[in-house]
C-alpha positions, 0 to 999 in steps of 0.5 A: 089478326083474326084466325079462322077457327073451325072448332076447338076441343079437349080430348085424347089423341086418337092416332099415332105417336101420342095416342091416348094423351089428353090434348087440345085440338085447334082446327083451322079452316082451309086445305090445299086438297079436296081428295075427290077420289074419296067416296062422298056418296049421298042418298041418291048414289052421287059420288064426288064433289056433292052439295053439302047440307047447309048448317048454321053451326058446328053443333048441328053436325054429327058423325052420321054426316061423315060416314063416307069420304073425308070425315073433316069436310067441314074444315075445308069445303066452301059450303062450310066456310061460314062455320069458321069463327074469326078469333084472335090469338088471345081469344084462342088461348082463353078458350084453351084455358076454358077447355082444360080442367082446372086441376090440370095445367095447360102445359101438361096437355098436348097442343095440336094444330089440325085442319084442313091443312094448318100450314095454309095459315102460317101467320096465324100459327105463329101468332097463336104459338107466340101467345101460348109462349107468353103464357108459359104453356110451351115448356114440356110437350111437343107442339103437334102439327097434323099436316098432309106433308105437301107444304113446306114448314113456314120459315118464319115459324120454324126459326121463331120456334127454334130460337124461343122454344126448348121443346120439339115440334112434332110433324104428324104427316098424313100424306095422300095416296092414289085413292085420294085422287090428288096427283102425286106431283102435288101430294108427294113433296120432298121439299116439304118433308125436308123442311121438317128435318131442320132442327131436333124435331119429330116426324111421323107418318100415318096412313089409312090403309085397306089392302097390301097394295096401299102399303106398297104405295106407302113404300114408294112414297117414302122412297120418293120423299127421301125417307128410309122405310126401315127407320121411319116412324110409320103408323098403319090405320084401318080404313073406316069412319066407324069402329065397326068398319075398322074392325072388319079389316083390323086383323089384316092391317095388323098382319101387314104391320108385322110383315112390313115392320110398321106400327098399328094405330087403332084410331082410339077416339073412334072406339072411345067416342064413336068419331063424334065431332069434338072428340 
């Protein structure tokens, strides 16, 4: 089968539970959200579903294109669909081997499926994981799915991984709050979160926040989906596409973490690489 791959790159994990870990990111095209509540402001002050600059390759983009709004619009917006390369699972795995330095075994780095929303492509995910299993790469580290937490884990994928892998799956959830513009009935799906709890897998939650009201909404979200705020692994991250923007409110976010008992995530890739694409 052909898989819509937006980009693949080798970097450090910038956020959450495994921050700083060398990782291969596989970004698939497509998302079930558009998050029109985020500011996507152009030079004329237009906000919302604006026309995106046409490009012919991912290399033409830079972090300067995404200083406002969703910083991965190129992974889901229709104007960027032509950038997704159609690849087989064998080609994806060959590229993974090319990306990881020769002196490092692939099984020693984390494999991260991201998007967009990776669970929009369940058959593609299983096809790639099965190919990686054939190459004996999936033996030491969890497989991470960076998801918005609104789509159930595909049954076939969950069962196959449970029967064939001796490593956990890591569901790194980034649920959408009120500011995204997505209605709660679509974004806050208890059934999706419950589907991640079958088996000895890892669930974490990451939220970009700016105010204490954001944290109060996080509390409400966790209770709505049936997760105990006192035991959940929750990371708060300062809003901002650049290190300068994040630094302005970092002390406030650290204080909120201490007040509510949550963890602070620094979004390390932004500090290390300036949030450039491919990092």
